[in-house]
KELO-584483 format. One record per residue: residue number from 1; x, z, y of N, C-alpha, C in turn. Coordinates in steps of 0.02 Angstrom, whole numbers, plus 50000, padded with zeros to 5 digits. Atoms other than C-alpha are relative to their C-alpha. Layout:
<tizas>
n/n_east/n_up/n_north/ca_east/ca_up/ca_north/c_east/c_up/c_north
NUM/X/Z/Y/X/Z/Y/X/Z/Y
...
</tizas>
This chain:
<tizas>
n/n_east/n_up/n_north/ca_east/ca_up/ca_north/c_east/c_up/c_north
1/49910/49972/50045/46923/51745/50528/49972/50059/49956
2/49989/49935/50037/46913/51857/50390/50055/50021/49957
3/49952/50003/50018/47030/51926/50312/50006/50073/49944
4/49992/49947/50040/47093/52051/50174/50044/50012/49965
5/49920/49992/50025/47239/52108/50120/50013/50082/49957
6/50004/49943/50044/47258/52218/49972/50060/49998/49959
7/49948/49980/50004/47414/52308/49926/50008/50058/49970
8/49979/49940/50032/47468/52426/49801/50091/50008/49976
9/49947/49993/49983/47616/52511/49852/50038/50062/49948
10/49975/49940/50087/47706/52623/49687/50061/50039/50038
11/49946/49935/49957/47814/52740/49829/50003/50045/49903
12/50000/49979/50039/47787/52860/49669/50042/49962/49946
13/49964/49996/50052/47841/52749/49549/50092/49973/50021
14/49960/50026/49961/47993/52679/49667/50028/50081/49992
15/49974/49940/50003/48049/52879/49688/50020/50008/49899
16/50023/49980/50084/48018/52910/49493/50071/49955/49978
17/49959/50024/50026/48140/52752/49460/50053/50013/50012
18/49939/49973/49960/48293/52821/49584/50028/50052/49952
19/49990/49915/50049/48269/53006/49503/50026/49965/49917
20/49984/50017/50074/48297/52911/49303/50070/49983/50006
21/49963/50034/49995/48413/52810/49363/50049/50041/50005
22/49956/49944/49970/48525/52926/49454/50007/50057/49936
23/49991/49977/50081/48488/53044/49272/50041/49982/49964
24/49953/50025/50057/48561/52917/49176/50045/49986/50010
25/49951/50003/49970/48698/52873/49267/50062/50051/50004
26/49964/49975/50008/48756/53015/49206/50053/49990/49923
27/49932/50014/50080/48821/52962/49032/50078/49957/50025
28/49951/50011/50045/48932/52888/49075/50065/50041/50054
29/49949/49932/49972/49045/53069/49158/50009/50006/49926
30/49994/49952/50063/49151/53117/49011/50023/50036/50000
31/50016/49903/50022/49108/53275/48969/50033/50018/49926
32/49937/50013/50037/49208/53340/48825/49947/50083/49966
33/50027/49956/50034/49077/53459/48702/49961/49944/49970
34/50016/50010/50061/49024/53445/48545/49930/49958/49984
35/50052/50052/49993/48830/53372/48579/49992/49957/50059
36/50017/50060/49952/48885/53250/48691/49986/49949/50009
37/50016/50065/50033/48858/53100/48580/49923/49983/50019
38/50055/49977/49972/48687/53162/48572/49966/49997/50083
39/50038/49974/49926/48636/53209/48758/50009/49915/50037
40/49974/50058/49998/48729/53041/48797/49936/49923/49980
41/50050/50038/50028/48616/52919/48703/49908/50050/50040
42/50047/49998/49966/48466/53009/48787/50006/49976/50089
43/49980/50016/49952/48521/52994/48943/50021/49909/50010
44/50001/50099/49993/48534/52793/48909/49947/49992/49983
45/50078/50048/49951/48350/52786/48896/49985/50015/50058
46/50017/49946/49927/48324/52907/49040/50033/49926/50050
47/49971/50047/49964/48441/52773/49128/49958/49912/49995
48/50065/50081/50045/48336/52617/49025/49969/49988/50047
49/50063/50007/49970/48178/52680/49072/49987/49986/50064
50/49999/49995/49888/48212/52709/49290/49997/49924/49980
51/49996/50050/49982/48275/52549/49287/49959/49926/49978
52/50067/50008/50033/48134/52478/49192/49946/50016/50061
53/50063/50003/49955/48010/52549/49307/50034/49975/50081
54/49975/50034/49953/48115/52500/49450/50001/49935/50017
55/50011/50070/49984/48117/52323/49398/49913/49985/50009
56/50099/50048/50029/47909/52318/49376/49987/50051/50091
57/49998/49978/49952/47930/52409/49555/50008/49938/50061
58/49985/50045/49933/47976/52234/49627/49975/49936/49963
59/50037/50054/50037/47867/52131/49522/49926/50003/50075
60/50060/50029/49944/47713/52048/49646/49931/50046/49976
61/50043/49931/50020/47614/52219/49672/49932/49972/50045
62/50051/49978/49908/47495/52143/49852/49959/49927/50016
63/50004/50089/49972/47405/51971/49901/49935/50019/50048
64/50045/50000/49955/47307/51937/50029/49951/49946/50023
65/50059/50080/49998/47139/51806/50061/49978/50027/50067
66/50020/50010/49914/47122/51731/50261/49947/49947/50009
67/50071/50063/49982/46954/51640/50276/50005/49977/50104
68/49978/50006/49910/47008/51564/50442/49953/49926/50000
69/50047/50075/50015/46864/51389/50475/49994/49994/49950
70/50034/50022/50086/46830/51287/50318/50046/50023/49971
71/49950/49996/50063/46989/51346/50232/50025/50066/49990
72/49976/49957/50028/47057/51478/50125/50069/50011/50003
73/49920/49990/50015/47226/51551/50125/50003/50055/49977
74/50004/49904/50058/47296/51674/50011/50076/49991/49965
75/49934/50017/50020/47462/51722/49942/50021/50080/49980
76/49960/49972/50043/47549/51848/49824/50055/50033/50047
77/49906/49958/49967/47699/51963/49886/50012/50048/49964
78/50010/49947/50009/47777/52109/49819/50057/50060/50039
79/49986/49928/49954/47843/52259/49894/50059/49992/50051
80/49926/50026/49976/48032/52216/49956/49989/49931/50032
81/50007/50062/49965/47969/52037/50057/50001/50010/50078
82/50001/50018/49926/47992/52019/50215/49941/49962/50041
83/50062/50022/49977/47862/51955/50346/50002/49917/49980
84/49982/50083/50032/47953/51777/50314/49984/49958/49947
85/49999/50042/50098/47949/51756/50131/49925/49991/50023
86/50055/50002/50042/47777/51789/50121/49930/49994/50053
87/50018/50056/49979/47732/51672/50266/50034/49927/49961
88/49949/50065/50042/47847/51539/50164/49951/50011/49933
89/50024/49996/50047/47750/51582/50035/49888/49998/49986
90/50073/50012/49981/47553/51558/50097/49973/49929/49965
91/50035/50073/50043/47436/51427/49994/49948/49978/50055
92/50074/50028/49966/47274/51352/50063/49964/49947/49957
93/50063/50011/50038/47114/51299/49977/49945/49957/50057
94/50072/50013/49968/46968/51202/50090/49936/50030/49960
95/50065/49929/50013/46808/51312/50061/49978/49932/49960
96/50055/50033/50051/46732/51131/50009/50046/49985/49908
97/49958/50017/50051/46840/51132/49867/49955/50050/49933
98/49987/49928/50060/46789/51314/49793/49903/49978/49997
99/50055/50002/50052/46643/51306/49667/49959/50050/50003
100/50031/49933/50020/46613/51502/49610/50069/50052/50030
101/49968/49958/50001/46692/51669/49690/49994/50060/49972
102/50025/49944/50032/46670/51808/49568/50056/50066/49986
103/49981/49966/50031/46711/51982/49539/49986/50062/49927
104/49997/49985/50059/46743/52011/49351/50017/50063/50013
105/49971/49926/50013/46789/52175/49269/50082/50042/50047
106/49904/49972/49955/46996/52174/49340/50019/49953/50045
107/49955/50055/49969/46993/52033/49437/49941/49964/50043
108/50033/50085/49962/46938/51907/49593/50011/49980/49983
109/49957/50068/50021/46944/51749/49520/49938/49962/50046
110/50034/50047/49949/46898/51595/49633/50017/49932/49936
111/49990/50081/50045/46883/51433/49530/49957/49942/50075
112/50014/50069/49956/46894/51269/49646/49971/49954/49950
113/49999/50048/50032/46898/51093/49598/50010/49993/49900
114/49970/50023/50053/46903/51035/49428/50015/50040/49942
115/50028/49910/50035/46869/51239/49339/50093/50020/50008
116/49914/49975/49955/47070/51276/49448/49977/50055/50003
117/50046/49932/49983/47043/51463/49447/50080/50022/50022
118/49974/49933/50005/47136/51596/49534/49992/50071/50002
119/50041/49940/49973/47122/51765/49507/50082/50078/50008
120/49991/49935/49948/47161/51932/49594/50000/50049/49980
121/50026/49948/50036/47203/52071/49499/49965/50088/50069
122/50016/49977/50011/47092/52216/49544/49993/50074/50012
123/50003/49939/50054/47131/52350/49438/50029/50088/50038
124/49932/49971/49992/47177/52512/49515/49959/50009/50105
125/50001/49978/49925/47091/52501/49707/49949/50057/50017
126/50016/49956/49995/47034/52629/49788/49908/49995/50040
127/50089/50006/49961/46823/52649/49875/50018/49954/50060
128/50018/50038/49931/46866/52565/50044/50048/49917/49977
129/49985/50067/50051/46957/52417/49957/49937/49969/49976
130/50065/50040/50044/46825/52387/49843/49923/49989/50055
131/50029/50045/49927/46703/52377/50002/50004/49944/50015
132/49984/50077/49963/46792/52266/50081/50013/49960/49945
133/50017/50052/50056/46818/52167/49934/49947/49961/49982
134/50071/50010/50025/46643/52156/49908/49952/49964/50058
135/50026/50033/49924/46598/52116/50100/50034/49927/49997
136/49992/50050/49986/46709/51965/50106/49989/49946/49944
137/50011/50048/50057/46666/51891/49924/49922/49998/50015
138/50075/49997/50001/46471/51921/49992/50019/49938/50063
139/49982/50059/49932/46547/51796/50166/50023/49950/49978
140/49965/50046/50052/46626/51689/50054/49939/49985/49968
141/50064/50037/50050/46481/51662/49914/49939/49952/50080
142/50041/50045/49934/46373/51618/50103/50014/49926/50024
143/49997/50074/49989/46499/51499/50143/50008/49933/49950
144/50025/50052/50041/46495/51423/49987/49950/49971/49981
145/50061/50012/50022/46316/51399/49945/49993/49971/50044
146/50050/50020/49947/46301/51314/50124/50006/49919/49987
</tizas>
């Protein structure tokens, strides 16, 4: 049973998004001085960028590949999902259906029956995750070639 989990936890993005959203919410405080309309416009832009960063943090930012027996289980998840949600979004492919597994520039590509493919983003991985991914790919290639 081989398993690899890649998580890109953008904690710095969460803190930055919360900080920008908090600063931007000051635009709704009614101050009375001449340049408040200009400052209010800047604060609305800051609020919008903070909310945009927080929305980006809620996107799918991790994935897991788990090979047990002759079945490959895979899932993609986001930072805020619970383990129950993660288990309910797990999919599987039979090893006999996989035709190739390649590591391209910024993605792990698994091709299976009739030229369907799965892409797992590998952009921004650290050295340890890259070596684990390379070992997983090598072990999967040996299973596919048998």
